[in-house]
N, C-alpha and C positions, 0 to 999 in steps of 0.2 A: 168437463173438468175446469176448475178455476184457473185463471191465468193472471199473472202479474208482470209488470215490466221488469225484466231482470236487470239488476245493476251489480257492480262489483261489491258494494257494501252489503246488499241483500244476500248475495251468494256467500260472502265471507261469514255472515252471521247465521247461516243455516246450520242447524244442529243435526247430527246423524240420527237416523231412525234406530229404534231398538232392534228391529229385524227387517229383513227384506230390503228393498230399495225405495227411496223416495224420489219423486219427480216434481220439479217446480217448472211449470210451463210458461213460456214467454208470451206476453200479449202483443208484442210487436211483430214477431215472426211466427205464424202458426206452425207447429211441429217442432219448434226449437225449445230446448229445455236444459236444465241442469239435473244430473242424476247424482244422488248421494247414497253411499253405502253405509252399513253399520260401523265400518272402520273409519269413516270420515273422508273417504276418497270422493272427490267431486269431479265430475266430467261433463263436458258439453255434449249433448246428443241431439240428433235431428230425426224425426219420424216423418216419413212421407210415403205416398203411394206412387209407384211407377205407373205412368200412363199405360193402361191396358194390361197391367201386371199386378204384382204383389205389393203389400205394404212392407216397407223396410224401416229398420231403425239402425242408425249408424252413429258411432262415436266420433265426434269431431276432434276431441283432444281433452287432456286433463285441464281443469281450471287453473291449476298451479303453473301450467306451462303455456297455455294459449290465452291471451287476453280476450276479454269479452268482445271487443270490436272486431277482432280478427275471426273469432268464432262465429259471429253473425255473418260476416262476409262468406265464410266457407259454407255455412248453413244455407245461405241464399243460393250459392252455386249448386249445391247438392239438390236442393228442391227444384231449381230450374232444370237441371239435367233429368230429374224424375218426371217433370212435366212434359219433357220432350221424348220420354220413353226410354231414357238411358238408365240402366240398372247398375249404378256404380258399385253398390255392395256386392253384387254378383261378380262384377268384373274383378274386384279386389280378391274375392274368394278364389276365383279361377286362377288368378295370377299367383297366389300362394301355393296352389296345388299343381302348377305347371311342372311337367316332368322334365328331367335333364335333357332328353333328346329333343324336347320342344323349345328349350332355352339353353342351347349348348354354349360352351365357352367360346370366346372370340377365336382363340387359337384353333380349336377343333373345327369350327365352322369355316375358318379361312382355309384350312387344309382341304376340306371337302370342296370348297369353291374352286381352289386351284385345280384339283383333280377332275371335277365334274363339269366345270364351266370353262375356265381359262385354257386348260390343256386341250380341250376338244374344239374350241372355237378360235384360238389365236395362234400366232406363230410361236416358234420355240423361243425367240428372242423376247417376246412379250411375256411369256410364261416365266422366263428367267428373271426378268426385271421385276415382275410382281413378287416373285418368290424372295428376291433379295430385299425388296422394300419391306416385306413382312418380317423377314428374319432379323434384319438389322435395325429397323426403326419402329415398325408398328406393333408387332407382337410384344416387345419388351414393355410397352406402355399399356396395351389393351388385352394381351393374351389371356390372362386369368379371369377377366370379367365376363359375365354372361351377356350375350348379345342384347337381350332385352333390357339390361341395366345400363347400357352405355348411352350417354347423353351427349349433347352438342359440346358441353364443357370438356368432356373427356377427349373429344376430337380436337378441340381448340388447344388443350393443354399439350397433346401429342404434337400438333403442328408447331406450336411455339417452341417446344424442346428441340425438335429436329431443325427448326429454322435457325437456331443459334449457329450451326455450322453449315447446314445444307438447305438454304431457302428454297431452291428449286425442287430438291428431293422431297422437302416437306409438302409442297403442293402435290407431288405425285402420290404421296402417302394419303392425302385427303381424297384424291380421285380414286385410289384403290379401295379405301374404306367405303366410299360412296357406292362403288360397284358391288362390294360385298354385301352391304346393307340392302341394296336394291334387289339382289338375289334372294336375300332372306325375306323380303317383302313378297316377292313372287311366289315363294314357297310357303307363305302363310305363317311365318315365324315372327314377323314384325308388322306393325301398322304405320311406321314412320321411319324416315332415314335421317339419323342424327348428323350425318356428314354434309347434308345439303346446306347451301348458303353459308358455308364456313369461309372466313376471310382467307384469301390467298396472297402470297407474296408477289411483288412485281418481279418479273423474270428478265434479267439482263445477262446475256452471254450464257456460257455453259459452265457447269461445275465439274471439277475433277475429283475422282475418288469419292463420290457421294454415296456409294453403296457398300 
């Protein structure tokens, strides 16, 4: 297929096809192209073969939303992952299809963690401390989120909010979250712990009524 070096001007000037989809392939990055529909919608796409697997075609983004330079960067990343054998298209498909029990809300998973992990392995005082931290500080911030959707920024935002009144308790909240996510990783629900390496407050003295 013919290739040209894609530019913003060239893409802006492309006219929609009468039917079907038109693809203009880039000469700079093999597999990178702009797709145009009969209604005039233009999108960046990348076509690549996963090492040892299938050929995949993925949409990088709409041309009206994603600048060409950023689309090239993303295309290169996707192609590099495919060369390493990572099937990003399949990963995204599976993520969309994940069942609720495989991606529970933070509140539901935290309750399970308390009952199946903390209650069995820790003293009653530790269980009560964890329960209060969750009830008063953590769950109000994270409870409705699905655990796989929680990122480091969510943890940092929670820590910052609690730190305004209870800096030491805020640190304990992060430790509690880290333990919860570590359990989720062991149980195969997560592949990373968003609470790791979160900034902690300096601890000086003890707090009163922090829970």
